C-alpha distance (Angstrom), angle and dihedral (degrees) to the residues before:
residue distance angle dihedral
Q1 . . .
V2 3.69 . .
Q3 3.82 115.1 .
L4 3.76 121.2 -163.7
V5 3.76 127.5 -163.6
E6 3.81 126.6 -170.8
S7 3.82 126.2 -157.8
G8 3.74 140.0 166.4
G9 3.78 102.5 67.8
G10 3.74 123.3 134.1
L11 3.76 147.2 120.4
V12 3.84 117.8 -49.3
Q13 3.78 135.2 164.5
P14 3.71 124.0 -111.9
G15 3.80 109.8 -78.9
G16 3.80 91.2 26.6
S17 3.80 131.2 117.9
L18 3.74 139.0 -121.3
R19 3.81 133.1 -177.0
L20 3.74 118.4 -145.6
S21 3.80 121.6 -162.3
C22 3.78 128.9 -159.4
T23 3.79 118.4 -161.4
G24 3.77 125.5 -174.7
S25 3.77 136.3 -158.4
E26 3.74 85.7 -122.2
F27 3.66 133.5 34.6
I28 3.62 89.8 -81.8
S29 3.76 99.3 168.5
D30 3.86 89.3 57.7
Y31 3.81 93.8 56.7
Y32 3.80 113.4 15.0
K33 3.70 139.3 58.2
I34 3.80 108.7 -114.0
G35 3.75 124.2 -152.2
W36 3.79 134.7 -174.7
F37 3.83 116.9 -145.9
R38 3.78 131.9 174.8
Q39 3.76 139.1 -157.1
A40 3.73 122.1 -159.3
P41 3.87 120.9 -161.8
G42 3.76 111.6 -73.8
K43 3.79 92.8 3.9
E44 3.82 135.1 100.7
R45 3.74 120.5 -102.2
E46 3.75 112.1 -93.9
G47 3.77 136.4 -165.9
V48 3.81 117.1 -107.2
S49 3.75 107.4 174.6
C50 3.81 141.5 -27.9
M51 3.74 140.7 -170.6
N52 3.82 132.5 -159.6
R53 3.82 122.6 -139.4
F54 3.83 91.6 -92.4
G55 3.78 91.4 57.1
L56 3.82 99.6 -104.4
T57 3.77 109.0 149.3
T58 3.80 139.8 -152.5
Y59 3.80 128.1 -166.1
T60 3.75 135.6 -172.9
D61 3.72 112.8 -119.0
S62 3.74 96.2 -112.2
V63 3.82 94.8 62.0
T64 3.84 100.0 35.5
G65 3.79 109.5 125.6
R66 3.91 91.8 17.4
F67 3.78 105.5 57.5
T68 3.81 126.4 54.4
I69 3.87 125.0 -168.1
S70 3.80 117.3 -156.5
K71 3.74 145.6 155.5
D72 3.76 124.9 -113.9
N73 3.81 100.2 -151.3
R74 3.80 93.7 -172.2
T75 3.81 95.1 56.8
K76 3.80 95.9 26.1
T77 3.82 92.3 -127.6
V78 3.78 132.6 131.3
V79 3.73 114.2 -129.8
L80 3.83 131.1 -156.5
Q81 3.83 109.7 -159.6
M82 3.73 107.7 -161.4
N83 3.85 118.7 -167.4
N84 3.74 134.1 174.8
L85 3.76 89.6 23.7
K86 3.87 118.0 -160.1
P87 3.80 128.9 -156.7
E88 3.83 87.8 -110.0
D89 3.87 88.2 65.1
T90 3.81 88.7 69.2
A91 3.74 107.6 122.3
V92 3.75 147.4 106.0
Y93 3.81 105.7 -81.2
Y94 3.79 120.9 -149.0
C95 3.83 132.0 -171.3
A96 3.71 118.7 -147.1
A97 3.74 138.3 -177.7
D98 3.80 131.3 -134.2
D99 3.81 110.6 -163.2
S100 3.85 95.8 -156.9
N101 3.81 104.7 112.3
Y102 3.76 102.8 -159.9
G103 3.82 136.1 75.5
R104 3.76 129.9 7.4
C105 3.79 122.8 -43.1
H106 3.76 122.6 -105.1
L107 3.82 132.8 -151.5
E108 3.79 94.8 -124.2
M109 3.76 115.7 124.5
G110 3.74 95.3 -148.1
L111 3.78 92.3 64.5
Y112 3.84 92.2 63.1
G113 3.73 117.9 80.2
Y114 3.81 99.6 176.1
W115 3.71 124.4 59.8
G116 3.84 138.7 178.1
Q117 3.74 126.2 -133.0
G118 3.81 93.4 -106.3
T119 3.83 136.7 -117.4
Q120 3.79 124.5 -122.4
V121 3.79 119.3 -120.8
T122 3.83 115.9 -170.5
V123 3.79 120.6 -174.7
S124 3.68 111.0 -168.6
S125 3.82 142.3 130.5
């Protein structure tokens, strides 16, 4: 059973940065596609970014140019670096794993069978 844990959330002012990390019970980044999703109050969960095991990435339009997903091979974590944060980025952020090991990743929740508990990101002055 794959277990995922997110960390790095917090309160930041608009224009600031946060670095989220996703750690798995297995070497998830070696074998799985990893996605970051978020859910704001009163809204549906949406895909933010994902990466397949070869490092190919996908971003939703609203974060392109501001967020970067990457792998830390030393610590076996997947990192979401978030820069120039906006109030509309406020949400609970979840990492998720898709155990299909071919092709690019996609920001479709139904493809991901393993989920973390989430970490709160609040962007406010």
